[in-house]
C-alpha positions as a printed NumPy array, in Angstrom:
array([[ -0.13 ,   0.203,   0.037],
       [  2.823,   2.51 ,   0.936],
       [  4.507,   1.488,  -2.385],
       [  1.511,   2.456,  -4.354],
       [  1.21 ,   5.648,  -2.626],
       [  4.618,   7.275,  -2.947],
       [  5.478,   5.211,  -6.277],
       [  1.988,   4.534,  -8.077],
       [  2.866,   6.971, -11.09 ],
       [  6.26 ,   6.869, -11.226],
       [  6.862,   3.234, -11.361],
       [ 10.664,   3.094,  -9.9  ],
       [  9.994,   0.149,  -8.053],
       [  9.293,  -2.587, -10.714],
       [  9.336,  -5.702,  -8.498],
       [  9.445,  -6.969,  -5.089],
       [ 11.529,  -9.58 ,  -3.432],
       [  9.39 , -10.815,  -0.551],
       [ 12.023, -12.386,   1.556],
       [ 15.988, -12.86 ,   1.192],
       [ 17.398, -16.459,   1.086],
       [ 14.739, -17.934,   3.096],
       [ 15.331, -21.054,   5.317],
       [ 16.535, -22.748,   8.4  ],
       [ 20.106, -23.612,   9.257],
       [ 21.664, -26.095,  10.751],
       [ 18.266, -28.049,  11.466],
       [ 16.59 , -29.608,   8.662],
       [ 13.16 , -28.212,   9.895],
       [ 11.298, -26.693,  12.803],
       [ 11.906, -29.122,  15.714],
       [  9.802, -27.616,  18.326],
       [  6.58 , -29.547,  19.676],
       [  4.523, -27.663,  17.327],
       [  6.843, -28.68 ,  14.472],
       [  7.004, -32.162,  15.354],
       [  3.212, -32.194,  15.499],
       [  3.188, -30.783,  11.841],
       [  5.55 , -33.087,  10.507],
       [  3.712, -36.264,  12.225],
       [  0.303, -35.166,  10.415],
       [ -0.802, -35.997,   7.029],
       [  0.67 , -34.331,   4.025],
       [ -1.806, -31.583,   2.59 ],
       [ -3.822, -33.214,  -0.216],
       [ -3.153, -30.196,  -2.245],
       [  0.647, -30.923,  -2.527],
       [  0.244, -34.541,  -3.282],
       [ -2.383, -33.471,  -6.062],
       [  0.338, -31.582,  -7.33 ],
       [  2.765, -33.638,  -7.634],
       [  0.508, -36.563,  -9.07 ],
       [ -0.766, -34.246, -11.943],
       [  2.674, -33.034, -12.781],
       [  4.446, -36.697, -12.314],
       [  6.35 , -35.778, -15.85 ],
       [  7.63 , -32.308, -15.003],
       [  8.912, -33.014, -11.493],
       [ 12.648, -31.868, -10.693],
       [ 14.405, -35.608, -10.95 ],
       [ 15.509, -35.306,  -7.386],
       [ 12.241, -34.83 ,  -6.066],
       [ 10.754, -37.54 ,  -8.109],
       [ 13.41 , -39.809,  -7.07 ],
       [ 12.668, -38.829,  -3.369],
       [  8.934, -39.515,  -3.941],
       [  9.135, -42.816,  -5.754],
       [ 11.734, -44.079,  -3.142],
       [  9.191, -43.798,  -0.715],
       [  6.381, -45.592,  -2.897],
       [  5.096, -42.247,  -4.583],
       [  2.346, -42.52 ,  -1.877],
       [ -0.58 , -40.142,  -2.577],
       [ -1.862, -39.917,   0.922],
       [  0.275, -40.419,   4.511],
       [  2.326, -38.509,   6.666],
       [  5.333, -36.496,   5.919],
       [  7.475, -39.592,   6.883],
       [  5.572, -41.787,   5.132],
       [  5.263, -39.864,   1.825],
       [  8.851, -38.564,   1.833],
       [ 10.919, -40.741,   4.423],
       [ 12.465, -39.843,   7.6  ],
       [ 15.544, -38.956,   6.219],
       [ 16.821, -35.107,   6.026],
       [ 15.595, -34.71 ,   2.344],
       [ 12.099, -35.543,   3.775],
       [ 12.288, -32.715,   6.228],
       [ 13.884, -30.379,   3.46 ],
       [ 10.461, -30.972,   1.575],
       [  8.297, -30.325,   4.759],
       [  9.989, -27.056,   5.563],
       [ 10.103, -25.905,   1.936],
       [  6.093, -26.337,   1.675],
       [  5.729, -24.166,   4.91 ],
       [  8.098, -21.512,   3.78 ],
       [  6.573, -21.37 ,   0.633],
       [  2.872, -21.311,   2.12 ],
       [  3.594, -18.49 ,   4.089],
       [  5.451, -16.34 ,   1.676],
       [  2.756, -17.028,  -0.884],
       [  0.305, -15.621,   1.411],
       [  2.397, -12.403,   1.953],
       [  2.669, -12.03 ,  -1.693],
       [ -0.823, -12.636,  -2.136],
       [ -1.637,  -9.684,   0.411],
       [  0.863,  -7.587,  -1.352],
       [ -0.615,  -7.954,  -4.703],
       [ -4.091,  -7.345,  -3.537],
       [ -2.758,  -3.662,  -2.653],
       [ -0.485,  -3.08 ,  -5.671],
       [ -0.057,  -5.734,  -8.178],
       [  3.759,  -5.825,  -8.736],
       [  5.547,  -9.023,  -9.688],
       [  7.037, -10.737,  -6.668],
       [ 10.126, -12.879,  -6.379],
       [ 12.1  , -15.259,  -3.893],
       [ 15.75 , -15.838,  -4.222],
       [ 17.802, -18.611,  -2.695],
       [ 21.05 , -19.223,  -1.095],
       [ 22.087, -22.379,  -3.046],
       [ 23.557, -25.496,  -2.315],
       [ 26.901, -25.881,  -3.301],
       [ 28.659, -29.126,  -4.859],
       [ 28.257, -32.361,  -2.184],
       [ 26.853, -29.751,   0.354],
       [ 24.427, -31.739,   2.926],
       [ 20.92 , -30.512,   4.2  ],
       [ 21.635, -28.188,   7.205],
       [ 24.65 , -26.407,   5.238],
       [ 22.575, -23.989,   3.4  ],
       [ 19.09 , -22.949,   4.438],
       [ 16.784, -25.68 ,   4.347],
       [ 13.279, -25.085,   2.853],
       [ 14.297, -21.953,   0.759],
       [ 13.71 , -22.023,  -3.177],
       [ 16.759, -24.056,  -4.238],
       [ 15.753, -25.622,  -7.842],
       [ 15.198, -29.34 ,  -6.544],
       [ 12.075, -27.971,  -4.4  ],
       [ 10.575, -25.533,  -7.165],
       [  7.772, -28.036,  -7.481],
       [  6.869, -27.806,  -3.827],
       [  6.98 , -23.94 ,  -3.875],
       [  4.732, -24.166,  -7.017],
       [  2.445, -26.357,  -5.384],
       [  2.172, -24.147,  -2.332],
       [  0.44 , -21.232,  -4.382],
       [  0.624, -19.048,  -7.55 ],
       [  1.392, -15.673,  -6.301],
       [  5.18 , -15.919,  -6.45 ],
       [  6.14 , -14.893,  -9.883],
       [  9.784, -16.354, -10.013],
       [ 12.422, -18.214,  -8.072],
       [ 15.775, -16.561,  -8.329],
       [ 19.227, -17.76 ,  -7.547],
       [ 22.028, -16.141,  -5.752],
       [ 25.171, -17.614,  -7.92 ],
       [ 28.474, -17.31 ,  -6.012],
       [ 29.314, -21.111,  -7.237],
       [ 31.597, -22.028, -10.053],
       [ 29.156, -23.83 , -12.306],
       [ 27.419, -20.562, -13.16 ],
       [ 25.827, -22.064, -16.394],
       [ 24.604, -25.085, -14.174],
       [ 22.984, -23.05 , -11.852],
       [ 21.289, -20.954, -14.725],
       [ 19.959, -24.144, -16.379],
       [ 18.395, -25.86 , -13.65 ],
       [ 16.625, -22.505, -12.464],
       [ 15.228, -21.991, -15.988],
       [ 13.159, -25.323, -15.915],
       [  9.441, -25.267, -16.401],
       [  9.012, -22.007, -17.521],
       [ 10.785, -20.059, -14.504],
       [ 11.948, -16.841, -15.942],
       [ 15.699, -16.571, -15.427],
       [ 16.61 , -13.779, -12.933],
       [ 19.951, -13.26 , -11.248],
       [ 19.597, -10.647,  -8.188],
       [ 22.834, -11.83 ,  -6.852],
       [ 26.168, -12.825,  -8.245],
       [ 29.946, -12.401,  -7.712],
       [ 31.317,  -9.317,  -8.935],
       [ 34.791, -10.558, -10.089],
       [ 36.289,  -9.888, -13.518],
       [ 34.433, -12.834, -14.974],
       [ 31.122, -11.321, -13.905],
       [ 31.248,  -9.644, -17.338],
       [ 31.359, -12.602, -19.198],
       [ 28.54 , -14.214, -17.029],
       [ 26.266, -11.258, -18.001],
       [ 26.769, -11.811, -21.902],
       [ 25.797, -15.541, -21.254],
       [ 23.117, -15.155, -19.187],
       [ 21.332, -12.778, -21.397],
       [ 22.143, -14.531, -24.722],
       [ 22.097, -17.977, -23.65 ],
       [ 19.762, -18.107, -20.57 ],
       [ 17.291, -15.688, -21.808],
       [ 17.991, -13.699, -18.492],
       [ 15.937, -10.806, -17.516],
       [ 18.187,  -9.689, -15.089],
       [ 22.075,  -9.869, -14.044],
       [ 22.981,  -7.867, -10.732],
       [ 26.445,  -8.465,  -9.537],
       [ 26.451,  -8.128,  -5.375],
       [ 27.635,  -4.701,  -4.622],
       [ 28.195,  -3.354,  -8.097],
       [ 28.001,   0.172,  -6.695],
       [ 31.368,  -0.651,  -4.952],
       [ 33.33 ,  -1.77 ,  -8.035],
       [ 36.058,   0.604,  -9.183],
       [ 35.751,   2.667, -12.11 ],
       [ 38.155,   0.721, -14.318],
       [ 36.286,  -2.649, -13.598],
       [ 35.565,  -4.801, -16.737],
       [ 31.859,  -4.571, -15.785],
       [ 31.922,  -0.953, -16.628],
       [ 32.587,  -1.299, -20.679],
       [ 30.862,  -4.389, -20.506],
       [ 27.656,  -2.851, -19.305],
       [ 27.963,   0.067, -21.621],
       [ 27.905,  -2.814, -24.351],
       [ 25.163,  -4.426, -23.275],
       [ 22.975,  -1.343, -22.659],
       [ 23.727,  -0.327, -26.461],
       [ 22.507,  -4.041, -27.266],
       [ 19.215,  -4.023, -25.111],
       [ 16.915,  -3.447, -27.624],
       [ 18.359,  -6.034, -29.738],
       [ 18.755,  -8.672, -26.956],
       [ 14.943,  -8.136, -25.93 ],
       [ 13.984,  -8.227, -29.76 ],
       [ 15.729, -11.747, -30.205],
       [ 15.623, -13.38 , -26.826],
       [ 13.648, -16.514, -27.309],
       [ 13.363, -16.434, -31.215],
       [ 16.305, -18.99 , -31.713],
       [ 18.403, -16.066, -33.451],
       [ 20.378, -15.284, -30.769],
       [ 23.131, -17.238, -28.94 ],
       [ 25.311, -16.459, -25.963],
       [ 28.925, -18.131, -24.945],
       [ 30.988, -17.991, -22.087],
       [ 34.259, -19.714, -21.472],
       [ 33.695, -21.119, -17.812],
       [ 36.365, -23.458, -17.84 ],
       [ 39.931, -22.973, -19.447],
       [ 39.618, -26.688, -20.791],
       [ 36.937, -25.263, -23.003],
       [ 38.382, -24.188, -26.778],
       [ 35.411, -24.041, -28.811],
       [ 31.465, -24.019, -29.027],
       [ 29.018, -24.733, -31.839],
       [ 25.55 , -23.261, -31.36 ],
       [ 22.575, -22.736, -33.831],
       [ 21.704, -19.217, -34.534],
       [ 18.627, -18.901, -36.758],
       [ 19.185, -20.793, -40.021],
       [ 22.999, -20.972, -39.456],
       [ 25.609, -23.07 , -37.296],
       [ 27.78 , -20.564, -35.121],
       [ 31.066, -22.07 , -34.728],
       [ 33.22 , -20.453, -32.259],
       [ 37.02 , -20.521, -31.259],
       [ 38.102, -19.096, -27.695],
       [ 41.226, -17.208, -28.115],
       [ 44.291, -17.87 , -25.667],
       [ 46.57 , -15.106, -26.466],
       [ 44.596, -11.736, -25.681],
       [ 45.589,  -8.687, -23.776],
       [ 42.809,  -9.097, -21.097],
       [ 42.463, -11.947, -18.613],
       [ 38.705, -11.917, -19.2  ],
       [ 37.306, -15.18 , -19.742],
       [ 36.254, -15.375, -23.741],
       [ 32.654, -14.408, -23.982],
       [ 30.059, -13.129, -26.467],
       [ 26.676, -12.564, -27.979],
       [ 25.835, -13.181, -31.848],
       [ 22.39 , -12.463, -33.402],
       [ 21.367, -13.06 , -36.827],
       [ 19.75 ,  -9.509, -37.791],
       [ 19.141, -10.421, -41.579],
       [ 19.419, -13.184, -43.952],
       [ 23.153, -13.117, -44.176],
       [ 23.885, -10.322, -41.741],
       [ 24.894, -10.703, -37.658],
       [ 25.761,  -8.359, -34.698],
       [ 28.208,  -9.953, -32.725],
       [ 29.514,  -8.617, -29.354],
       [ 31.851,  -9.737, -26.663],
       [ 35.748, -10.671, -26.101],
       [ 38.172, -13.265, -26.535],
       [ 36.87 , -15.307, -29.333],
       [ 36.566, -15.851, -33.123],
       [ 34.113, -17.176, -35.299],
       [ 32.544, -18.479, -38.667],
       [ 29.207, -19.328, -39.88 ],
       [ 27.971, -22.252, -41.824],
       [ 24.669, -22.177, -43.526],
       [ 22.093, -24.971, -42.655],
       [ 19.764, -24.15 , -45.654],
       [ 19.925, -25.96 , -49.016],
       [ 22.016, -23.744, -51.277],
       [ 25.698, -23.106, -52.13 ],
       [ 27.866, -25.179, -49.784],
       [ 30.527, -22.819, -48.741],
       [ 30.341, -19.414, -46.631],
       [ 32.74 , -16.498, -46.744],
       [ 32.628, -13.264, -45.012],
       [ 31.869, -10.336, -47.136],
       [ 32.622,  -7.482, -44.588],
       [ 33.195,  -7.132, -40.592],
       [ 32.769,  -3.487, -39.407],
       [ 33.234,  -2.36 , -35.81 ],
       [ 30.815,   0.195, -34.188],
       [ 28.01 ,   0.875, -31.8  ],
       [ 24.364,   0.59 , -31.631],
       [ 21.968,   3.3  , -31.527],
       [ 18.576,   1.545, -30.704],
       [ 18.268,  -1.308, -33.251],
       [ 20.774,   0.416, -35.616],
       [ 24.225,  -0.454, -36.148],
       [ 26.365,   2.699, -36.626],
       [ 29.769,   1.636, -38.172],
       [ 32.954,   3.314, -37.03 ],
       [ 35.95 ,   0.953, -38.577],
       [ 35.827,  -1.357, -41.37 ],
       [ 37.996,  -4.376, -41.02 ],
       [ 40.26 ,  -5.506, -43.996],
       [ 41.659,  -8.93 , -44.718],
       [ 44.409,  -9.2  , -42.336],
       [ 42.089,  -8.27 , -39.546],
       [ 39.447, -11.051, -40.475],
       [ 41.881, -13.949, -41.62 ],
       [ 41.606, -13.405, -45.285],
       [ 37.8  , -12.894, -44.925],
       [ 37.445, -16.35 , -43.136],
       [ 36.43 , -15.425, -39.553],
       [ 35.351, -12.532, -37.517],
       [ 37.371, -11.787, -34.428],
       [ 37.494,  -9.788, -30.918],
       [ 39.847,  -8.549, -30.73 ],
       [ 40.716,  -8.24 , -34.526],
       [ 43.62 , -10.266, -35.595],
       [ 46.226,  -7.31 , -35.685],
       [ 47.98 ,  -5.034, -33.127],
       [ 48.131,  -2.26 , -35.667],
       [ 44.667,  -0.716, -34.955],
       [ 44.424,   2.308, -32.871],
       [ 42.034,   0.847, -30.459],
       [ 42.309,  -0.598, -26.825],
       [ 42.541,  -4.48 , -27.725],
       [ 41.492,  -5.371, -23.899],
       [ 37.892,  -4.212, -24.123],
       [ 34.883,  -5.783, -25.592],
       [ 33.349,  -4.637, -28.919],
       [ 30.467,  -4.68 , -31.328],
       [ 30.621,  -6.141, -34.915],
       [ 28.369,  -6.387, -37.68 ],
       [ 29.29 ,  -8.987, -39.961],
       [ 28.008,  -9.985, -43.32 ],
       [ 28.525, -13.176, -45.317],
       [ 27.584, -14.857, -48.516],
       [ 27.524, -18.124, -49.978],
       [ 29.188, -19.959, -52.951],
       [ 29.999, -23.191, -54.564]])
């Protein structure tokens, strides 16, 4: 009600985080007498109906826990989910979700802003009790969904090394990928490109970004992403945009379908910056592409009938004004591997540009026999 009173016209607040990294630790659940009584009671029919109806969509870990106990459709919490900590986690998730869903419902009745919850994640091989039990981690999203419909999305706070894996797990079953917290190290810039280009993310927010130094790589990368934002919003979910990020040094290349073409990316090892290789490529025309990022080179191969070979017609470096590319420098054959590849940074040290910063390219190709 207060938000509506002070901000109902300007809409500077566009979303509400209902609770921060909710959960209980190190206990697997509420161990009071009231908690024990609830745990020894019957599992709510609404939860069991949801599980039965959505059997084919449940997270594999949750499905395995339910199946291990006989996939029962009635019984107490221990009878349906077992007496191990995993069953207690499901119990805690249900009750936290029910409570927060009611808060979200009441808030939306006053002012219907989108509502989300964020999760403190489970690290590799971490046991229940080392992260907040009952929070919206990916393997209990189905429990949260069963508890109500007033929470619009579940968001990961990502400080784990497998950034891609976390994003992919949270983007299941139509959950929009939103990253309200993430590490703000130098690699954050690469993760942002991947999140928007490959994960169709609607938000990427490194924790404490206002504390970054002015020369932090995020500064230049966010300027590139700001210019690309209209195109990113246009091409997300269309199959005409690809994102990539060299998460591990043993990754050497990537092949990704972009529209009617196969994008073949090779990561560069000898570059002035220590940033991990990363980028976005969008098909903006039948034989035209916008590419942005750093530390990679690529070529394109057609996947439709026609002449077999593909060659680069032109590579231009420039900036975006809305959805319009404004060329600033046309690269020559020495800078494009004899018109065979496009690269950031270009294949020469003769250009009067900073070779350690991400760039935007417009690449045009043609086909021939």
